ZAMI-213573 format. One record per residue (C-alpha): x, y negated, z negated; residue in one letter. Coordinates in steps of 0.05 Angstrom, whole numbers, plus 32768, in hexadecimal, padded with zeros to 4 digits. Layout:
N
+------+------+------+------+
!    X !    Y !    Z ! type !
+------+------+------+------+
!    X !    Y !    Z !    a !
...
+------+------+------+------+
! end
This chain:
432
+------+------+------+------+
!    X !    Y !    Z ! type !
+------+------+------+------+
! 7EA6 ! 7F2D ! 7F84 !    m !
! 7EAC ! 7F0E ! 7FC9 !    i !
! 7EDC ! 7ED4 ! 7FC1 !    l !
! 7ED1 ! 7EB4 ! 8005 !    e !
! 7E8F ! 7ECD ! 8022 !    a !
! 7E95 ! 7EA3 ! 8061 !    g !
! 7ED5 ! 7EC7 ! 8072 !    v !
! 7ECC ! 7F0C ! 8055 !    e !
! 7E86 ! 7F19 ! 8071 !    t !
! 7E94 ! 7EFA ! 80B6 !    r !
! 7E84 ! 7F2B ! 80EF !    s !
! 7EC2 ! 7F4F ! 8108 !    w !
! 7EB6 ! 7F38 ! 814F !    d !
! 7EB6 ! 7EF0 ! 8138 !    e !
! 7EF3 ! 7EFC ! 810E !    q !
! 7F18 ! 7F1B ! 8148 !    r !
! 7F07 ! 7EDF ! 8174 !    a !
! 7F25 ! 7EB1 ! 8140 !    l !
! 7F61 ! 7EDE ! 8137 !    d !
! 7F6C ! 7EDD ! 8182 !    d !
! 7F74 ! 7E91 ! 8181 !    i !
! 7FA3 ! 7E95 ! 8145 !    a !
! 7FCB ! 7ECD ! 8166 !    y !
! 7FD7 ! 7EA6 ! 81A5 !    r !
! 7FF0 ! 7E6B ! 817C !    e !
! 801C ! 7E99 ! 8153 !    q !
! 803A ! 7EB6 ! 8193 !    l !
! 804A ! 7E71 ! 81AD !    a !
! 806C ! 7E63 ! 816A !    y !
! 8096 ! 7EA2 ! 8170 !    l !
! 80AD ! 7E8F ! 81B6 !    f !
! 80C0 ! 7E4A ! 819D !    a !
! 80E0 ! 7E5C ! 815A !    r !
! 80F3 ! 7EA6 ! 8154 !    s !
! 8136 ! 7EBD ! 8171 !    p !
! 8121 ! 7F05 ! 8165 !    l !
! 80E0 ! 7F01 ! 818C !    y !
! 80FB ! 7ED6 ! 81C4 !    r !
! 812A ! 7F10 ! 81D0 !    r !
! 80F6 ! 7F47 ! 81C6 !    k !
! 80C3 ! 7F25 ! 81F2 !    l !
! 80F3 ! 7F0E ! 8228 !    a !
! 80D3 ! 7F3B ! 825C !    d !
! 808E ! 7F1E ! 824B !    v !
! 80A6 ! 7ED8 ! 825A !    g !
! 8077 ! 7EAC ! 8232 !    s !
! 803F ! 7EAB ! 81FF !    a !
! 800D ! 7E9E ! 8236 !    e !
! 8025 ! 7EDA ! 825D !    a !
! 8020 ! 7F06 ! 821F !    a !
! 7FD5 ! 7EF9 ! 821C !    g !
! 7FA7 ! 7F03 ! 81E0 !    g !
! 7F96 ! 7F3B ! 81B0 !    l !
! 7F7A ! 7F65 ! 81E8 !    d !
! 7FC1 ! 7F6C ! 8202 !    a !
! 7FE7 ! 7F71 ! 81C1 !    i !
! 7FF2 ! 7FBC ! 81C8 !    a !
! 801F ! 7FAE ! 8204 !    a !
! 8051 ! 7F88 ! 81D9 !    l !
! 808A ! 7FAB ! 81B4 !    p !
! 8085 ! 7FC3 ! 816D !    l !
! 80B3 ! 7FA8 ! 8136 !    t !
! 80D1 ! 7FD1 ! 80FE !    d !
! 80F8 ! 7FC3 ! 80BF !    k !
! 813A ! 7FDF ! 80D9 !    q !
! 8136 ! 7FAF ! 8114 !    e !
! 8130 ! 7F74 ! 80E5 !    l !
! 816A ! 7F8B ! 80BA !    r !
! 8196 ! 7F94 ! 80F8 !    a !
! 8192 ! 7F49 ! 8106 !    t !
! 81AA ! 7F34 ! 80C0 !    v !
! 81ED ! 7F0F ! 80BF !    t !
! 8216 ! 7EEC ! 808B !    a !
! 81FF ! 7EAA ! 80A9 !    g !
! 81B6 ! 7EC0 ! 80AB !    n !
! 81A8 ! 7EF2 ! 8072 !    p !
! 815E ! 7EF1 ! 8083 !    i !
! 8162 ! 7F07 ! 80CC !    g !
! 8153 ! 7EEF ! 8112 !    a !
! 8108 ! 7EEC ! 8105 !    h !
! 8113 ! 7EAD ! 80D9 !    l !
! 80ED ! 7E73 ! 80FA !    c !
! 80F7 ! 7E39 ! 80CA !    v !
! 812E ! 7E0F ! 80AE !    g !
! 8149 ! 7E15 ! 8067 !    r !
! 8122 ! 7DD8 ! 8050 !    e !
! 80DF ! 7DF7 ! 8064 !    e !
! 80E7 ! 7E36 ! 803A !    i !
! 80C1 ! 7E32 ! 7FF8 !    a !
! 80CF ! 7E79 ! 7FDE !    r !
! 80FB ! 7EB5 ! 7FED !    i !
! 80E9 ! 7EFB ! 7FD5 !    y !
! 8115 ! 7F38 ! 7FDD !    s !
! 810F ! 7F83 ! 7FE3 !    t !
! 8142 ! 7FB6 ! 7FCA !    s !
! 8151 ! 7FD1 ! 8010 !    g !
! 8163 ! 8019 ! 801F !    t !
! 81AE ! 800A ! 8022 !    t !
! 81AF ! 7FE2 ! 7FE2 !    g !
! 81B4 ! 7FA0 ! 8008 !    t !
! 8176 ! 7F75 ! 7FFB !    p !
! 8147 ! 7F61 ! 8033 !    s !
! 812F ! 7F19 ! 802B !    y !
! 80E8 ! 7F01 ! 8038 !    i !
! 80E2 ! 7EB5 ! 8040 !    p !
! 80A1 ! 7E8F ! 8039 !    l !
! 808D ! 7E47 ! 8047 !    t !
! 805C ! 7E26 ! 8017 !    a !
! 8024 ! 7E35 ! 8049 !    g !
! 803A ! 7E7E ! 804C !    d !
! 8037 ! 7E83 ! 8001 !    v !
! 7FF1 ! 7E66 ! 8000 !    e !
! 7FD9 ! 7E98 ! 8035 !    n !
! 7FF7 ! 7ED2 ! 800E !    w !
! 7FD4 ! 7EBC ! 7FCE !    v !
! 7F92 ! 7EB1 ! 7FF2 !    t !
! 7F93 ! 7EF7 ! 8013 !    g !
! 7FA8 ! 7F17 ! 7FD1 !    s !
! 7F71 ! 7EF4 ! 7FAB !    a !
! 7F3C ! 7F0E ! 7FDC !    r !
! 7F59 ! 7F54 ! 7FD8 !    s !
! 7F5A ! 7F58 ! 7F8C !    y !
! 7F16 ! 7F36 ! 7F84 !    a !
! 7EF9 ! 7F6E ! 7FAE !    a !
! 7F05 ! 7F9D ! 7F73 !    s !
! 7ECC ! 7F7F ! 7F4C !    g !
! 7EF2 ! 7F53 ! 7F1B !    v !
! 7ED0 ! 7F10 ! 7F0D !    v !
! 7EE6 ! 7ECC ! 7EF3 !    p !
! 7EEF ! 7EC9 ! 7EA8 !    g !
! 7F06 ! 7F11 ! 7EA0 !    q !
! 7F4C ! 7F24 ! 7E8A !    r !
! 7F7D ! 7F4D ! 7EB4 !    i !
! 7FBE ! 7F6B ! 7E9C !    v !
! 7FF4 ! 7F74 ! 7ED1 !    s !
! 8032 ! 7FA0 ! 7ED3 !    t !
! 8054 ! 7F84 ! 7F11 !    y !
! 8094 ! 7F5D ! 7F08 !    n !
! 8092 ! 7F17 ! 7F25 !    a !
! 80DE ! 7F1B ! 7F2D !    g !
! 80FE ! 7F1D ! 7F72 !    p !
! 80CB ! 7F4B ! 7F91 !    f !
! 8092 ! 7F37 ! 7FBF !    a !
! 805E ! 7F58 ! 7F92 !    a !
! 8067 ! 7F1D ! 7F63 !    g !
! 8042 ! 7EF1 ! 7F95 !    a !
! 8003 ! 7F18 ! 7F87 !    a !
! 8002 ! 7F01 ! 7F3F !    l !
! 7FEC ! 7EBB ! 7F52 !    a !
! 7FAD ! 7EDA ! 7F70 !    a !
! 7F91 ! 7EEA ! 7F2C !    f !
! 7F8E ! 7EA1 ! 7F17 !    e !
! 7F70 ! 7E91 ! 7F5C !    r !
! 7F37 ! 7EC2 ! 7F4D !    i !
! 7F2C ! 7EA2 ! 7F09 !    g !
! 7F47 ! 7EDA ! 7EDE !    l !
! 7F6F ! 7ED3 ! 7E9E !    c !
! 7FB1 ! 7EF4 ! 7EB2 !    h !
! 7FDA ! 7F1B ! 7E7F !    i !
! 801D ! 7F2B ! 7EA0 !    p !
! 8042 ! 7F63 ! 7E7C !    v !
! 8072 ! 7F7B ! 7EB3 !    g !
! 8092 ! 7FBE ! 7EBF !    t !
! 80B7 ! 7FEB ! 7E8E !    g !
! 8094 ! 7FE1 ! 7E4B !    n !
! 805A ! 8010 ! 7E43 !    t !
! 8053 ! 8004 ! 7DF9 !    e !
! 804D ! 7FB9 ! 7E05 !    r !
! 8019 ! 7FC5 ! 7E3B !    l !
! 7FED ! 7FF2 ! 7E10 !    v !
! 7FF3 ! 7FC1 ! 7DD6 !    r !
! 7FDC ! 7F88 ! 7E03 !    a !
! 7FA0 ! 7FB1 ! 7E19 !    i !
! 7F8E ! 7FC1 ! 7DD1 !    e !
! 7F95 ! 7F79 ! 7DB6 !    l !
! 7F81 ! 7F4D ! 7DF1 !    l !
! 7F48 ! 7F77 ! 7E0E !    g !
! 7F52 ! 7F6F ! 7E5A !    p !
! 7F1A ! 7F87 ! 7E86 !    e !
! 7F4B ! 7F9A ! 7EBE !    a !
! 7F91 ! 7FB5 ! 7EC6 !    a !
! 7FBC ! 7FB3 ! 7F05 !    v !
! 7FF5 ! 7FE5 ! 7F0F !    l !
! 800F ! 801B ! 7F3D !    t !
! 7FE9 ! 805D ! 7F41 !    p !
! 8025 ! 8081 ! 7F24 !    s !
! 8028 ! 8053 ! 7EE8 !    y !
! 7FDD ! 8058 ! 7EDE !    a !
! 7FE5 ! 80A4 ! 7EDB !    e !
! 8020 ! 809E ! 7EAC !    h !
! 7FF7 ! 8073 ! 7E7D !    l !
! 7FC1 ! 80A9 ! 7E79 !    v !
! 7FF6 ! 80DC ! 7E62 !    e !
! 801C ! 80AC ! 7E36 !    w !
! 7FDF ! 8097 ! 7E0E !    t !
! 7FC5 ! 80DE ! 7E08 !    a !
! 8008 ! 80F5 ! 7DEB !    e !
! 8002 ! 80C0 ! 7DB5 !    r !
! 7FB9 ! 80CA ! 7DA4 !    g !
! 7FA3 ! 8088 ! 7DC5 !    i !
! 7F5E ! 808A ! 7DE5 !    d !
! 7F69 ! 8064 ! 7E25 !    l !
! 7F20 ! 8070 ! 7E39 !    r !
! 7F0A ! 8047 ! 7DFD !    a !
! 7F32 ! 800A ! 7E12 !    s !
! 7F14 ! 7FCA ! 7E2F !    s !
! 7F2C ! 7FDA ! 7E75 !    v !
! 7EF2 ! 7FE3 ! 7EA6 !    e !
! 7F19 ! 7FDF ! 7EE7 !    r !
! 7F5D ! 7FFA ! 7EFA !    v !
! 7F7A ! 7FD9 ! 7F38 !    l !
! 7FB2 ! 8003 ! 7F56 !    v !
! 7FE4 ! 7FF0 ! 7F8D !    a !
! 802C ! 7FF8 ! 7FA2 !    g !
! 8029 ! 8040 ! 7FBB !    e !
! 7FF7 ! 8071 ! 7FDA !    p !
! 7FCB ! 8099 ! 7FAA !    g !
! 7F95 ! 806C ! 7F90 !    g !
! 7F66 ! 8082 ! 7FC6 !    g !
! 7F71 ! 80CD ! 7FC0 !    e !
! 7F2F ! 80E8 ! 7FA5 !    p !
! 7F4C ! 8119 ! 7F73 !    a !
! 7F84 ! 80EB ! 7F5C !    f !
! 7F52 ! 80B1 ! 7F55 !    r !
! 7F23 ! 80DD ! 7F2D !    a !
! 7F5B ! 80F0 ! 7EFE !    r !
! 7F6C ! 80A7 ! 7EF2 !    l !
! 7F23 ! 8094 ! 7EE8 !    e !
! 7F19 ! 80CC ! 7EB6 !    e !
! 7F58 ! 80B9 ! 7E90 !    g !
! 7F49 ! 806E ! 7E8E !    w !
! 7EFE ! 8071 ! 7E8A !    g !
! 7EFE ! 803B ! 7EBF !    a !
! 7EF2 ! 8032 ! 7F0A !    q !
! 7F30 ! 8036 ! 7F35 !    v !
! 7F38 ! 800E ! 7F75 !    t !
! 7F77 ! 8003 ! 7F9F !    e !
! 7F9A ! 7FCB ! 7FC4 !    a !
! 7FD2 ! 7FCC ! 7FF6 !    m !
! 8004 ! 7F9D ! 8016 !    g !
! 8048 ! 7F9E ! 8038 !    i !
! 807E ! 7F6E ! 8020 !    g !
! 8094 ! 7F54 ! 8064 !    d !
! 804C ! 7F44 ! 8078 !    i !
! 8029 ! 7F33 ! 8037 !    g !
! 8017 ! 7F4E ! 7FF3 !    v !
! 7FD2 ! 7F6C ! 7FE3 !    s !
! 7FBA ! 7F65 ! 802B !    l !
! 7F84 ! 7F99 ! 8020 !    w !
! 7F56 ! 7FA4 ! 7FE4 !    g !
! 7F20 ! 7FD7 ! 7FD3 !    e !
! 7EDB ! 7FC6 ! 7FBA !    c !
! 7EB3 ! 7FEF ! 7F87 !    p !
! 7E95 ! 8018 ! 7FC0 !    e !
! 7EDA ! 803A ! 7FC1 !    q !
! 7ED8 ! 804A ! 800C !    d !
! 7F17 ! 802A ! 8025 !    g !
! 7F3A ! 7FE7 ! 801D !    m !
! 7F1F ! 7FA7 ! 803D !    h !
! 7F4F ! 7F77 ! 8060 !    l !
! 7F55 ! 7F3C ! 8030 !    g !
! 7F88 ! 7F1B ! 805D !    a !
! 7F59 ! 7F15 ! 8098 !    r !
! 7F6A ! 7ED7 ! 80BF !    g !
! 7FB3 ! 7EDD ! 80AA !    f !
! 7FC3 ! 7F23 ! 80C3 !    v !
! 7FAA ! 7F4E ! 80FD !    y !
! 7FA9 ! 7F9A ! 80F4 !    p !
! 7FB5 ! 7FD0 ! 8127 !    e !
! 7FBC ! 801C ! 8126 !    l !
! 7FF2 ! 8042 ! 814C !    v !
! 800A ! 8089 ! 8153 !    d !
! 8046 ! 808F ! 8124 !    p !
! 806B ! 80BB ! 8155 !    g !
! 8060 ! 8098 ! 8197 !    t !
! 804C ! 8051 ! 8181 !    g !
! 8010 ! 8054 ! 81AF !    e !
! 7FD3 ! 802C ! 8199 !    a !
! 7F99 ! 8050 ! 8178 !    i !
! 7F53 ! 8030 ! 8177 !    a !
! 7F3D ! 8018 ! 8132 !    m !
! 7F01 ! 8045 ! 8131 !    e !
! 7EDF ! 8067 ! 80F7 !    d !
! 7F08 ! 80A3 ! 80E1 !    g !
! 7F45 ! 8091 ! 810B !    a !
! 7F89 ! 809E ! 80EB !    t !
! 7FCE ! 8082 ! 80FB !    g !
! 8004 ! 8052 ! 80E6 !    e !
! 7FEE ! 800D ! 80D2 !    l !
! 800E ! 7FD4 ! 80FA !    v !
! 8006 ! 7F8C ! 80E5 !    l !
! 8010 ! 7F49 ! 8108 !    t !
! 8015 ! 7F05 ! 80E8 !    h !
! 7FE3 ! 7ED1 ! 8101 !    l !
! 7FF5 ! 7E92 ! 80DB !    r !
! 803A ! 7E9E ! 80BF !    h !
! 8073 ! 7E6D ! 80C3 !    r !
! 80B3 ! 7E82 ! 809F !    a !
! 80C0 ! 7EC7 ! 80BF !    a !
! 8083 ! 7EDF ! 80E4 !    p !
! 8080 ! 7F26 ! 80FE !    l !
! 805F ! 7F42 ! 813C !    l !
! 8044 ! 7F8A ! 813C !    r !
! 806A ! 7F9E ! 80FD !    f !
! 806A ! 7FE8 ! 80EC !    r !
! 8055 ! 7FEF ! 80A3 !    t !
! 8064 ! 803A ! 80A1 !    r !
! 8021 ! 8042 ! 807C !    d !
! 7FF7 ! 807B ! 8098 !    h !
! 7FAD ! 8069 ! 8090 !    v !
! 7F68 ! 8081 ! 80A0 !    v !
! 7F36 ! 804D ! 80B9 !    v !
! 7EEE ! 8040 ! 80A3 !    r !
! 7EC0 ! 8014 ! 80CE !    t !
! 7E7B ! 8026 ! 80B2 !    t !
! 7E57 ! 7FED ! 808F !    p !
! 7E6A ! 7FE3 ! 8046 !    c !
! 7E35 ! 7FD4 ! 8012 !    a !
! 7E5F ! 7F9D ! 7FF5 !    c !
! 7E52 ! 7F72 ! 8033 !    g !
! 7E99 ! 7F6A ! 804B !    r !
! 7EA4 ! 7F78 ! 8094 !    t !
! 7EDA ! 7F94 ! 80C0 !    g !
! 7F03 ! 7FD4 ! 80BD !    p !
! 7F19 ! 7FF1 ! 807B !    r !
! 7F56 ! 801D ! 8070 !    v !
! 7F6C ! 8052 ! 803E !    r !
! 7FB6 ! 8062 ! 803B !    c !
! 7FC3 ! 80AD ! 803E !    i !
! 800F ! 80AA ! 803C !    g !
! 804E ! 8089 ! 8054 !    r !
! 8065 ! 809C ! 809A !    t !
! 80AC ! 809C ! 807D !    d !
! 8096 ! 80D5 ! 804E !    d !
! 8074 ! 80FE ! 8083 !    m !
! 8090 ! 8143 ! 8091 !    l !
! 8084 ! 816D ! 80CF !    i !
! 807F ! 81B7 ! 80C1 !    v !
! 8078 ! 81E1 ! 8100 !    r !
! 8057 ! 81A6 ! 8124 !    g !
! 8028 ! 8195 ! 80EB !    v !
! 802C ! 8150 ! 80CA !    n !
! 802D ! 8156 ! 807F !    v !
! 8029 ! 811D ! 804C !    f !
! 803F ! 8129 ! 8003 !    p !
! 8001 ! 8103 ! 7FEC !    s !
! 7FD5 ! 8135 ! 8011 !    a !
! 7FFA ! 816E ! 7FEF !    i !
! 7FED ! 814D ! 7FAB !    r !
! 7FA3 ! 8148 ! 7FBC !    e !
! 7F9E ! 8193 ! 7FCB !    v !
! 7FC5 ! 81A6 ! 7F8C !    v !
! 7F97 ! 817B ! 7F62 !    a !
! 7F5F ! 81AD ! 7F70 !    r !
! 7F82 ! 81DC ! 7F40 !    f !
! 7F79 ! 81B0 ! 7F03 !    e !
! 7F77 ! 81BD ! 7EC8 !    p !
! 7FAC ! 81F2 ! 7ED5 !    d !
! 7FDB ! 81BE ! 7EF3 !    v !
! 7FED ! 8178 ! 7EDD !    s !
! 7FE5 ! 815A ! 7F22 !    g !
! 8030 ! 8149 ! 7F29 !    h !
! 8054 ! 8166 ! 7F65 !    i !
! 8097 ! 815E ! 7F88 !    l !
! 80A4 ! 8173 ! 7FD0 !    v !
! 80EB ! 818B ! 7FDA !    r !
! 80FB ! 8191 ! 8025 !    p !
! 8132 ! 81C3 ! 8035 !    q !
! 814F ! 819D ! 8070 !    a !
! 815E ! 8154 ! 807C !    p !
! 8130 ! 812D ! 80AA !    g !
! 80E6 ! 8132 ! 80BA !    v !
! 80E1 ! 8177 ! 80DA !    k !
! 80DF ! 81B2 ! 80A9 !    q !
! 80D9 ! 81FD ! 80B0 !    e !
! 80A6 ! 8222 ! 8085 !    p !
! 809D ! 8231 ! 804D !    p !
! 809F ! 81EA ! 8032 !    l !
! 80B9 ! 81EB ! 7FEA !    p !
! 808A ! 81C7 ! 7FBA !    i !
! 8093 ! 81C1 ! 7F6F !    t !
! 8051 ! 81C0 ! 7F49 !    v !
! 804E ! 81AD ! 7F00 !    e !
! 8021 ! 81D4 ! 7ED1 !    l !
! 7FF1 ! 81B1 ! 7EA1 !    a !
! 8004 ! 81A5 ! 7E59 !    r !
! 8003 ! 81E3 ! 7E2D !    d !
! 7FE7 ! 820F ! 7E65 !    r !
! 800C ! 824D ! 7E7D !    p !
! 8009 ! 825C ! 7EC7 !    a !
! 7FCD ! 8288 ! 7ED7 !    p !
! 7FDF ! 82C5 ! 7EFF !    e !
! 7FDE ! 82B7 ! 7F4A !    g !
! 7FDC ! 826A ! 7F42 !    l !
! 8019 ! 825E ! 7F6F !    a !
! 7FFB ! 8289 ! 7FA5 !    g !
! 7FB7 ! 8269 ! 7F9F !    a !
! 7FD6 ! 8224 ! 7FA7 !    i !
! 7FFE ! 823B ! 7FE4 !    a !
! 7FBE ! 8258 ! 8003 !    d !
! 7F99 ! 8217 ! 7FF7 !    a !
! 7FD0 ! 81EE ! 8018 !    l !
! 7FD1 ! 821D ! 8054 !    r !
! 7F85 ! 8218 ! 805A !    g !
! 7F80 ! 81CC ! 8052 !    a !
! 7FC1 ! 81B3 ! 8072 !    l !
! 7FD5 ! 81ED ! 809E !    v !
! 8019 ! 81F1 ! 807D !    v !
! 803D ! 822C ! 805D !    q !
! 805A ! 821A ! 8019 !    a !
! 8084 ! 8239 ! 7FE3 !    r !
! 8069 ! 8224 ! 7F9F !    i !
! 8097 ! 821E ! 7F63 !    d !
! 8070 ! 8216 ! 7F22 !    l !
! 8094 ! 81EF ! 7EEB !    v !
! 8080 ! 81DE ! 7EA3 !    p !
! 805C ! 819E ! 7E91 !    y !
! 808A ! 8162 ! 7E8C !    g !
! 80BE ! 817D ! 7EBC !    t !
! 80B0 ! 814B ! 7EF3 !    l !
! 80C5 ! 8103 ! 7EE8 !    q !
! 8090 ! 80CF ! 7ED7 !    r !
! 8095 ! 8086 ! 7EED !    s !
! 8082 ! 8042 ! 7ED3 !    e !
! 8081 ! 802A ! 7F1C !    y !
! 807E ! 805B ! 7F56 !    k !
! 8083 ! 80A6 ! 7F54 !    s !
! 80AE ! 80CF ! 7F83 !    k !
! 8086 ! 8104 ! 7FA8 !    l !
! 80BE ! 811C ! 7FD6 !    i !
! 8107 ! 812B ! 7FC8 !    e !
! 8136 ! 813D ! 8000 !    h !
+------+------+------+------+
! end
């Protein structure tokens, strides 16, 4: 379902021209209102001198730590705040790596733009007005709650269940008959195992579409196939970043990358995660996704590093939507470097999945040293499938496959089924 055909099928050249106008206006707004960006762009001098999108790569990147460093007791949001207290309509929070929350303010217009982009992204999955969708995201303090309003915008009947009650979720599916379910990939996988252990046929449920978001994994071919087999439903993924917007990207039934639902509100770039140098958004290109607000008011961000490592698709999509698509292949924060080779835990999981049904598909990477750089062999715990003993030579075969596919030497530790922790939200793939 294309929610706004006039926007979503607009040629990318036309979209970029419109974005250029919005970007120049956003830059002027930053110079006028943002203490953070007046300081960061002091050498540039003015919005006019900064130019348009053709020159955006010359401007400095922004990262989360930089924002946190500007937080004070008098301004708990940070120096990127551009509006007065009376203009803020909503404030979300994230847990923060230090335990201190990071706050994300929104004006009423910002909220509307978030909901609009999220609605386009989720509608891309194929859900249609009149259907029912059960959600497992908590509306609570977290930014993901803003995506929930998108379901009513599409015309769906929304059944919010929240996180942490699997029995209630399964009961809602059985009694209320939703055609779609939205949850993290980890929780979707957990549901497959949980129902199988209790003799519940998840494949026979009313759910036709499983919409996953919140972590990488939904686009991994083997992982996706396992979810689709377990649910008897098509799996598509969505992706956002709290500081920029929720559900910015959404995948259509073609399952070849996520379309930018927030077009007109956000401008995407690709950079080298090591050097920060710009990478052209060409078909097959990989790099870290960088996003810039185009029409944001409360706390707009310029060239914000998402830490999501993506691969780009630019070939035409049969659904009719235009512009580059992305598939997230891992978090830059989770990336390890083993003898100069970049390794993502999600890529390791994809290779290990080739050995089903001897393995469950659950893995845990356990680096021996702190930091990114590791010496081989890389220790990896691989969980065996239920009631299956380890075939002779399985650990060696997995190590050989990883060396062939990812050029990394690994030490494989096979453990019984159920050893690795399951999650009703996001799974941990790496443990330092």
